[in-house]
N, C-alpha and C positions, 0 to 999 in steps of 0.2 A: 630462439625459443623463449617462452616465458616460464616463470617458476611459480608453482603453487605449493604451499606448505600445508600438510594435513596433520592433525593431532587427534588421536583417540584420547578422550578425556580420562584423566587419572584419578579424579576426585579432588584435585587441588587446582581450581580454576586459574589462580594467579600463576602457578607454574606452567600450566598448559598454554596460557596466553603468552607468557614470556618465551616459551619454547618456539612458538611459530614466529614471533618477532625475531628471535635469534637466527632463524633460518634465513633472514634477510639482513643480518648484520647487527641486529639489536635495535630497540626502540630509540635509544639516544642517537644513533647514527641516522635513523630515518627522519626523526623530528628535527634535529639540529637546532634546538632551543627556540623553535617557533611556536606560536599559539596553536593548539590542537582543536579543530572543529570536529566533533563527533556527531555523526548522523545515524541514529538507530532506526529501526522500523517501529514506529509508534503509531501505526494506523488507527488503533482502537485499544480500549482497555480490556476487551474480552480475552478469555484464556486461549492461548495458542496463536495469538495475532501479532504480538509485539516481541522485540528482542528481550530475552529473559533479563529480569531485574538483577538477579544474582550475577549474571555475566557482566552487566554494566558496572556493578559495584566492584567486581574483581578487576576489570579494566581500569577503573578509576585508581585502585590501589597500585596497580602496576605502573601507571603513568606517574602518579605522585611519588612512588618509591624511586622512579628514575629521575626525579628532580625537575619534571616538567611543571612549569608554573601556571601558565594560562590555558585553562580548559573550558570548553563550551559544549554543552549538550543541546543540540538543536533539532527541532522536528516541526512538521506541519501535518497534523493528523488528517484522517479521511474527511471528505466533505460531509457536512451536517453535524460535525462535532466541534469541540473546542480543545485545542492542544493543551491548554492550562488544566483542563479537566482530566485529560488522559494522563498527564504527568502526575497529578495528584492521585488518581486511581491506581496507577502502577507503582507509586512510591518513588518516582524519579525525582520529584521536587525535594523530598527529604534527603535522598542520596546526594543531590547537588549541594545542599546546604552542609551536609556532613563532611564532604570532601572539598569544599570550596570551589565547586564547579559552577559556572554561570549557566543557568537555564535560559535558553533562547526559544521563545514561542514564535515561530515563523509566521503565524497567522495574526500577529499583532504588530502594529507600528507602520512606519513609512515604507513605501515601495518605490521601486525605480523601474522605468520601462527599458526593456532590452529586446533585441531581436534574435531569436534562435536561427541557426543556419537554415536557409531555404524557406523561411517564413516571412511573409510580408507584414503581417500584423504583429505589433509589439505585444509581448507578455510582460507581466510585472513580477519582479524579483524582490523579495524582502530586502530592505536597505542593508541589513546586516550581511546578507550573502553577497550583495553587490560590492560592499566595502572590501570583504575578504577574498571572495572568489572571482572578482572581476578586477577591481582596482589594485589589490595587493596580493594577487594570486600566489606569487613566489614567497610571500612572507608568512604563509600559514601552512599547516599540515591538515589536509582534509581526510579524516578517517571514517570510512563508511562501515557501519556495523549492522548489517541486515540480519534477519532471522532466516533460517533454512525453511523455506515454504514453497509449496506449489501455488498456482494461481489459476483460477478458472478462465481468465481473460488472456493470460500470457504464458501458460504452462508453469513458469516459475516466477517468483518475485524475490530477487536477490539484490545484488549491488546495483545493477542497471535500472531495473524496474523501481527500486526504492527512490531513485532520484526524481521521480514524479513529484515527490513531496517538497522539492525545492521551489516549485511554482505555487503561487497563491491559488486558492480554491477555484475561482471562476475560470482561470486559464487552463486548468487541467481538463476541462471538458472539450477543448479543441482537439479534434481527431481522436477522441476517445470512442472509436468504433473500429471498423476493420483496418484503419490506418494506425492503430495504437502502436504497433511495433516500430513504424517509421518515426512516430512522435518521440518515443523513448530514445531512439538513436539520435534524433536532433538535439535532445537535451544532453545526451552524452557527448556529442560533438561540441557543445557549448562549454561543458565543464566535466572533468573526470576526477574521480577520487585519487588521492595519492596512494592510498592503501585501503584494501577491503578485507574485513575480518568477519566471516560468516559464522554466526552463532548457531550451532546445531546440537545443543544439549538434548532437545527433542526437535522433531521436525513436524510440520503441518502438511497433511495431504488432504485430498478432497477439496481443494480450493484454498483460498486465503482467509476465509472468514467462517471458521467452523461454528455452527450453532450448537447450543448446549445438548440438544438431542443426539447429535452425532459426534460429540467431543471425544469419546473414548476411542472410536475407530479413526478419528482424524489426527491423532497424535501418535508418532512412532518414536521409539527410543533410539536415536542415532548416536549420541555421545561423541560428536566430533566438532572440530574447528577447522575451517578452511580459510587460508590467508594468501594474499598476493598483492603485489603492487600493480598488477594488471587485472582490472575489474572484469574484463571479458573472460580471461582465463579462470578467475575464481568462479564466475557464474557457470562456465562450461563444466567445471568439476562438480559444482553443486547440482547442476542438471543431471550429470552422470550418476550421482548418488540416487536420484529419483528414477533412473533408468532411461533418460532421454539424451539425445545428442544435440549439439548446438544447431545442426541443420534443421531439426524439427521445430525449433523455437524462433519465431519471427524476428524478435529484436536481436537475438544473438547472431542469427544468420546475416542480418543487415549490418550489424556492427562489424562483423568480419569483412564484409564487402568494403566498408569504409576504412579498413585497416586500423581499427580502434583498439587493437589488442589481439591476443591469440585465442581463436575459438576452435582450434583443432586439438583434440585430446592427445593425439600421437606426437604433437609438437610442444607439449607442455611437460616440463621437468617436474615430476612429483617428488617432494622431499618430505622427510619426517616419516609418518606412519602410512606410507604409500600403499601398503597391502590392504588398506581399509576397504577397498572396493569389493573384496571377497565377501564382505558381510552384506553388501547391497546388490542382490541379484534380481530383485523384483522390478517391475515397472509400475510405480505407484500412481494411483489416479490423481489427476489434477482437477477434475470436474466434480462439483458437489452432487450428491444424490437428492435432487429437489423433490419435495413432496408438497405440491400445492393443494389446498383443500378443494374438493370437488365442487363446492358451491361457488367458487370463483371461476368465472369463464375467462380463459386465456386465449386471446385471438392474435395471431401473428401474421405478418405479411408473407405472401407466397414468394416474393422475389428476394427479400432480405429481412433478417431480424438479427442484428449483430449481437453476439454474446459479449463482445468487447465493449459494446455501447449500451443501448437501451434495454436489452434483454437480461444480461447477466446479473447485475447488481439488483435489478428490480425483482427477479425471481428469488434471489437469496433473501432479500428484505421481506418479501411476502411469506416465504417459508419460515423464516425466523420469528416473525411476529405471531404467526399462527402456532408454531410448534413450542416456542419457549415462553411466550407471553400471553397466550389465550386470545389472540386476535381472531376476529370473526370474518366469515365470507359473505356471500350474497351480493357480489358486485362484479364488475367486468374490467379486464385489463386488455389494452390494445397497444401493440407496437409493431414497427416494421414497415416495409415497403411492399406495395402490391396487395392490399387487403381486400378480401372478398366481401363486398357489402352484404351479401346474403347471410354471412355469419353474424352480422350485426342486427339482423331482424329478430323481433320477438323476444328481446332480452329484458329481464327484470333487473332492477337495481341501478346503482350509480356506475360511473365510468372513470377510469384513469387512462389517459391516452399519453404515451411516452415517446418522445423523440420527434425530430423535425419531419421525418418521412410520414409517420402516422398522423401527426397533427395537421400537416398540410393536406393529407388525403381525406381524412374523415371528420375533422372537427365540425365543420359547417353542416355536414350531412347528419351527424349525431344531434346537433342542436335542433335541427328542423324535425328529425324523426322522433326525438324524445324531449319535447318542450317541458320545462319544469324540472327535469332531472338534473342533478349535480353532475357536471362533466369536468373533471380536472384535467387541464392541458399542461403538459411539461414539454416545451418545444426544443430543449437542448439534449445533446448526447450525454448519457450517464450523469444526469443532474441528480446525484444521490441525495443531496439535502432536500430537494423538492420531492423526490420519490418517497423518502422516509416520512416526511411530514404529511404528504397526502395519504400514504398507506396507513399511517396511524389514525388519521381522520376516518378512513373507510373501515378499518378493522377493529378499532377501539380496544387495543390491548391494555393490559394492566401496566400503566405508566410507571408506577413506583418500582416495579420489578426491572424495568429497563435502565433506570438511572442508577449510577454507582454510589450516589450519596443521597442524603435528604434533599428535599426541594430548597430549603433555605441555604444549604451549602452550595447547591448548584447555582442558585441565584447569585450568591456571593462571588463565586469563581467567574461566572459569565460577566457580571458587572465589572470585576477587576479587568477582564479581558477587553471589554468595551471601552473602559477608561483609557486603556493602553492602545487603542486603535485597532480593534478586532476587524479583520478583513474577510474572514470566512463567513459563509452563509449557514446558519444553524437550521436544523430541521424544525419546522413550525407546525405543531400538531393542532393549533387552535384555529 
């Protein structure tokens, strides 16, 4: 059996964090004087999307009070963004300076090729991760600190899904389609956290990327911490909070098959405030309630249009730009396999064609049928940086509302990142 500690928050985060560590013998026994690599969920700077800043600060205090010397806060945010910007917007860079923690921007610097299990093509791991999690794995303590969130592409995004951020931007697009669950498990087979601490001060439902229009209904007051040295067990309990079993969630089910932890709730020893499940009786939605402007024609393949790939993040991006930032319609979106060409006849406006299936099927036909029209082709799965950039060109939202800082500050941070070897692809709206 695996053990999972649960703590209902008391109002004193340091005490709550220490409590769950003590369920496993205490933080000193777990770390054993090793450097600690902390991996939060820092996908973006929007509300409800990242591990709570106050939780990270309380964790820094606990670790420092325990005499742990070497601390690193590391993340590689979502495609189209810059991690240095996210750290600044969330206040994580200031926290790191205050507590003497080294901020590690995983989208900057040298990378090292590695092969994930059962993958022929090499992927590129940041050199910092390769040093600690490959070359010197036993000499560090890898502490995963995700936020308690649902996810439109994977039901939940907790400890296992969060490891997608270990890979550099361009390598995350591989199998970011109906094979996403298998890809996440291959990453887990390559490296597993020593400990997972799921922050649930609040939780995010209706997907992983709540837009401002839906923010109020997308955040629920959970007030819990979930902890385990078995990431699959922690994620299984987190999924149960949302009303889901591990069998319903692709990557949890596959991880069980590979014996990467315990994914059976009845074989998990719950310690601490184990009666907390009595508060969570609902089955919370993981899909966003998308509202695409009627002036945007959405055309999907009849055979396939993967929500885990070309469709999901594209729809959320379009909805967000329209609802939150005044983006315009009057254009056409195409994705998927098995597209009915009759649906492409007689259309006004420009086009965005997303994904290898759609690009291969209709790009040449569109160019011949609509000469002179702008037709943006995005031939990769879930190429979010490209989707965001092209959607901004087509929709013309108010850019200053999207940016977390002034343009000069954004330029300063991006230039700093580029000087340090930025390897992520930014959204280009020009």
